[in-house]
C-alpha positions as CSV (number, residue, x, y, z in Angstrom):
1,X,-23.5,-3.8,-27.3
2,X,-22.6,-7.0,-26.6
3,X,-24.4,-10.6,-28.1
4,X,-25.4,-13.3,-25.8
5,X,-23.7,-16.7,-27.5
6,X,-24.8,-18.8,-24.5
7,X,-26.7,-18.7,-21.5
8,X,-27.7,-21.3,-18.7
9,X,-28.8,-21.0,-14.9
10,X,-24.7,-20.9,-14.1
11,X,-23.1,-19.6,-16.9
12,X,-23.1,-16.4,-19.5
13,X,-21.2,-16.1,-22.8
14,X,-21.3,-13.0,-24.5
15,X,-19.4,-11.5,-27.0
16,X,-18.3,-7.8,-27.9
17,X,-17.9,-7.7,-31.4
18,X,-15.6,-4.8,-32.7
19,X,-13.1,-4.7,-35.8
20,X,-9.7,-6.6,-35.3
21,X,-7.9,-9.7,-36.2
22,X,-7.2,-10.5,-32.5
23,X,-9.6,-11.4,-29.7
24,X,-9.3,-11.6,-26.0
25,X,-11.6,-14.2,-24.0
26,X,-12.1,-13.6,-20.2
27,X,-13.1,-16.0,-17.8
28,X,-14.6,-14.2,-14.4
29,X,-12.9,-14.8,-11.1
30,X,-14.5,-15.7,-7.5
31,X,-17.5,-13.3,-7.1
32,X,-20.0,-12.4,-4.4
33,X,-22.4,-11.5,-6.9
34,X,-24.5,-14.3,-8.5
35,X,-26.1,-12.0,-11.2
36,X,-24.7,-13.3,-14.7
37,X,-25.6,-10.1,-15.9
38,X,-22.9,-8.1,-14.1
39,X,-20.2,-6.2,-15.7
40,X,-17.7,-9.4,-16.9
41,X,-14.0,-9.4,-15.7
42,X,-12.1,-6.7,-18.0
43,X,-15.5,-5.8,-19.7
44,X,-15.3,-1.9,-19.1
45,X,-11.3,-2.0,-20.0
46,X,-11.7,-4.2,-23.4
47,X,-14.3,-1.6,-24.4
48,X,-12.1,1.3,-23.7
49,X,-9.5,-0.2,-25.8
50,X,-11.8,-1.2,-28.6
51,X,-10.5,-5.3,-28.7
52,X,-12.9,-7.6,-29.8
53,X,-13.6,-9.6,-26.6
54,X,-15.8,-12.4,-25.3
55,X,-16.5,-12.8,-21.8
56,X,-17.6,-16.0,-19.6
57,X,-19.4,-15.1,-16.6
58,X,-19.9,-17.2,-13.9
59,X,-23.0,-17.7,-11.3
60,X,-21.2,-19.9,-9.0
61,X,-17.9,-19.9,-7.2
62,X,-17.7,-23.6,-8.5
63,X,-14.2,-23.2,-10.7
64,X,-16.3,-23.7,-13.6
65,X,-17.4,-27.7,-12.8
66,X,-20.8,-27.0,-14.4
67,X,-22.5,-30.1,-16.3
68,X,-22.8,-27.6,-19.3
69,X,-19.4,-26.8,-19.5
70,X,-19.1,-28.2,-22.8
71,X,-21.8,-26.1,-24.4
72,X,-19.9,-23.0,-22.9
73,X,-16.6,-24.2,-24.8
74,X,-18.6,-24.9,-27.7
75,X,-20.2,-21.5,-27.9
76,X,-16.5,-19.8,-27.1
77,X,-14.8,-21.8,-29.9
78,X,-17.0,-21.3,-32.7
79,X,-16.7,-17.3,-31.7
80,X,-13.3,-17.2,-31.7
81,X,-12.5,-19.1,-35.3
82,X,-12.4,-16.2,-37.2
83,X,-9.7,-14.6,-35.3
84,X,-5.8,-14.8,-36.1
85,X,-4.9,-14.6,-32.3
86,X,-6.8,-15.5,-29.2
87,X,-5.8,-14.9,-25.9
88,X,-7.5,-16.9,-23.1
89,X,-7.2,-14.2,-19.8
90,X,-8.4,-14.9,-15.9
91,X,-7.3,-14.0,-12.7
92,X,-7.4,-16.6,-9.8
93,X,-10.2,-18.8,-10.3
94,X,-10.6,-17.2,-13.9
95,X,-6.7,-18.1,-14.2
96,X,-7.5,-21.4,-13.6
97,X,-10.0,-21.5,-16.2
98,X,-8.0,-19.7,-18.9
99,X,-5.2,-22.1,-18.5
100,X,-8.0,-25.5,-18.4
101,X,-10.2,-24.4,-21.2
102,X,-7.8,-22.2,-23.5
103,X,-7.0,-25.1,-25.9
104,X,-10.4,-26.0,-26.4
105,X,-11.9,-22.7,-26.9
106,X,-9.0,-22.1,-29.9
107,X,-7.0,-19.9,-27.8
108,X,-3.4,-19.5,-29.4
109,X,-1.9,-18.2,-25.8
110,X,-2.9,-18.0,-22.1
111,X,-2.3,-15.0,-19.7
112,X,-3.3,-16.2,-16.2
113,X,-2.6,-14.4,-12.9
114,X,-2.3,-16.1,-10.0
115,X,-4.1,-19.4,-11.1
116,X,-4.7,-22.6,-9.3
117,X,-3.3,-25.6,-10.9
118,X,-6.5,-27.4,-9.9
119,X,-9.0,-28.0,-6.7
120,X,-9.8,-31.2,-7.7
121,X,-9.3,-33.7,-4.6
122,X,-6.2,-35.3,-4.3
123,X,-4.7,-32.8,-7.1
124,X,-3.8,-30.0,-4.9
125,X,-4.7,-30.5,-1.1
126,X,-2.3,-28.3,0.0
127,X,-4.6,-25.5,-0.7
128,X,-7.7,-25.1,1.5
129,X,-8.6,-21.3,1.0
130,X,-11.9,-22.3,-0.6
131,X,-12.7,-25.4,0.9
132,X,-15.8,-24.4,2.5
133,X,-16.8,-23.0,-0.8
134,X,-16.0,-26.0,-3.1
135,X,-17.3,-28.7,-0.4
136,X,-19.7,-30.6,-2.2
137,X,-18.9,-29.8,-5.9
138,X,-19.4,-32.3,-8.3
139,X,-16.0,-32.3,-10.1
140,X,-16.0,-33.1,-14.0
141,X,-13.6,-35.8,-14.5
142,X,-13.0,-34.8,-17.9
143,X,-11.3,-31.5,-16.3
144,X,-8.9,-33.3,-14.2
145,X,-6.3,-34.3,-16.7
146,X,-3.1,-32.8,-18.1
147,X,-3.5,-28.8,-19.0
148,X,-2.7,-28.4,-22.6
149,X,0.9,-28.9,-23.4
150,X,0.7,-27.1,-26.7
151,X,-0.7,-24.0,-25.0
152,X,2.0,-21.2,-24.4
153,X,1.1,-19.6,-21.1
154,X,2.3,-16.4,-19.3
155,X,1.6,-16.4,-15.7
156,X,1.7,-13.6,-13.2
157,X,2.2,-14.5,-9.4
158,X,3.7,-13.4,-6.2
159,X,6.6,-15.9,-5.4
160,X,6.5,-15.0,-2.2
161,X,3.0,-16.3,-1.4
162,X,4.0,-20.0,-0.8
163,X,0.6,-21.4,-2.3
164,X,0.4,-19.6,-5.4
165,X,3.9,-20.5,-6.0
166,X,3.3,-24.1,-5.5
167,X,0.1,-23.8,-8.1
168,X,2.8,-22.3,-10.9
169,X,5.1,-25.0,-10.3
170,X,2.5,-27.6,-10.8
171,X,1.4,-25.8,-13.9
172,X,4.7,-25.4,-15.2
173,X,5.0,-29.4,-15.3
174,X,2.4,-29.6,-17.7
175,X,2.2,-26.7,-20.1
176,X,5.0,-24.1,-21.4
177,X,5.0,-21.2,-19.1
178,X,6.8,-17.6,-19.0
179,X,6.5,-16.8,-15.4
180,X,6.1,-13.2,-14.3
181,X,7.2,-13.2,-10.6
182,X,6.2,-10.2,-8.4
183,X,7.5,-10.5,-4.9
184,X,4.9,-9.2,-2.4
185,X,2.3,-8.3,-5.2
186,X,-0.2,-10.5,-3.1
187,X,-3.3,-12.5,-4.4
188,X,-4.2,-11.8,-6.8
189,X,-1.2,-10.0,-8.5
190,X,-3.5,-8.1,-11.0
191,X,-4.3,-5.4,-8.4
192,X,-0.5,-4.7,-7.7
193,X,0.1,-4.3,-11.8
194,X,-3.2,-2.2,-12.3
195,X,-1.7,0.1,-9.2
196,X,1.7,-0.1,-11.1
197,X,-0.1,1.3,-14.5
198,X,1.2,-2.3,-15.8
199,X,-1.8,-4.5,-16.3
200,X,-3.2,-3.4,-19.6
201,X,0.1,-3.0,-21.3
202,X,1.1,-6.4,-20.1
203,X,-2.4,-8.0,-21.6
204,X,-2.2,-6.2,-24.8
205,X,1.5,-6.9,-25.2
206,X,0.7,-10.6,-24.6
207,X,-2.0,-10.7,-26.9
208,X,0.2,-8.7,-29.9
209,X,3.2,-11.3,-28.6
210,X,5.1,-8.3,-28.3
211,X,5.9,-7.9,-24.7
212,X,9.1,-6.7,-23.3
213,X,9.2,-8.6,-20.3
214,X,12.6,-7.4,-18.8
215,X,11.3,-3.9,-19.0
216,X,7.8,-4.7,-17.4
217,X,9.6,-6.6,-14.4
218,X,11.8,-3.4,-14.0
219,X,9.0,-1.3,-14.0
220,X,7.3,-3.1,-11.3
221,X,9.9,-3.1,-9.1
222,X,10.3,1.0,-9.4
223,X,6.5,1.2,-8.7
224,X,6.4,-1.2,-5.7
225,X,7.1,1.5,-3.1
226,X,3.7,3.5,-4.2
227,X,1.5,0.1,-4.2
228,X,-1.0,-0.5,-1.4
229,X,-1.1,-4.1,-2.8
230,X,2.6,-4.2,-2.0
231,X,2.8,-3.3,1.5
232,X,-0.3,-5.2,2.5
233,X,1.3,-8.2,1.2
234,X,4.5,-7.4,2.9
235,X,2.3,-7.0,6.3
236,X,0.8,-10.5,5.9
237,X,4.2,-12.0,5.6
238,X,5.5,-10.0,8.4
239,X,2.6,-10.5,10.8
240,X,3.8,-14.2,11.3
241,X,6.7,-13.3,13.1
242,X,6.8,-9.5,13.8
243,X,3.2,-8.2,14.4
244,X,4.6,-4.6,15.4
245,X,6.3,-4.3,12.1
246,X,3.1,-5.6,10.1
247,X,1.0,-3.0,11.8
248,X,3.4,-0.4,10.6
249,X,3.5,-2.0,7.0
250,X,-0.5,-1.7,7.1
251,X,-0.5,1.8,8.2
252,X,2.0,2.5,5.1
253,X,-0.6,0.8,2.8
254,X,-3.6,2.8,4.2
255,X,-1.6,6.2,3.6
256,X,-1.4,5.0,-0.2
257,X,-4.9,3.5,-0.5
258,X,-7.1,4.8,2.0
259,X,-10.2,3.8,0.1
260,X,-8.8,0.2,-0.5
261,X,-11.0,-2.1,1.2
262,X,-8.6,-5.2,1.3
263,X,-6.0,-2.5,3.1
């Protein structure tokens, strides 16, 4: 069961109150489902793990540039106040939100998977992937400043993905970052980690401040030949110069994950 902490036309904040001294705050990613009552990012996984969790759900793909963002932040911050450690967590657009709002909501650390530094005009104009989606957004000037320099962040990303790498480079100029570089893990890299059975251990380890990053990287490398995401990412790079090689790589991806829609 969850309690609604805040609700507007564009945002929902709900809390799953469970025993524990630590809490995870999740921010939803880009979505094709505008229903605020849909399952939140990581909701079922954290329920299975029995971890106190607060979920922020978005209706629009506006990178949380909503006029009521302050009310959302206040609701989350009030709910996290009793906890010892608070992890802000999200992927892609949700990763952007975890970094941008982490300090405001009382987070002690952040975990962002393939996040954007910003999509504010003039801040990261090299990235046009979502240009049509965000066209006409009313960007909040208060959310255009530097990222919180006192919030330690773990960022998982694909260094072979040029746009994602540039975002991480910009983020690292403004806040302390531990980079988890997973070559050819694609965007976002969470699918690759999940296929390797490493996503949940990473999240729980970062929350508890007990992650063996060297072992995690080695395990990710060891599992890559069994990852659909890995071969799809290889195919996308190969397709620029060697389409026949790319097709062969995609066939391998489909053998590993015949029901994977992205493959």
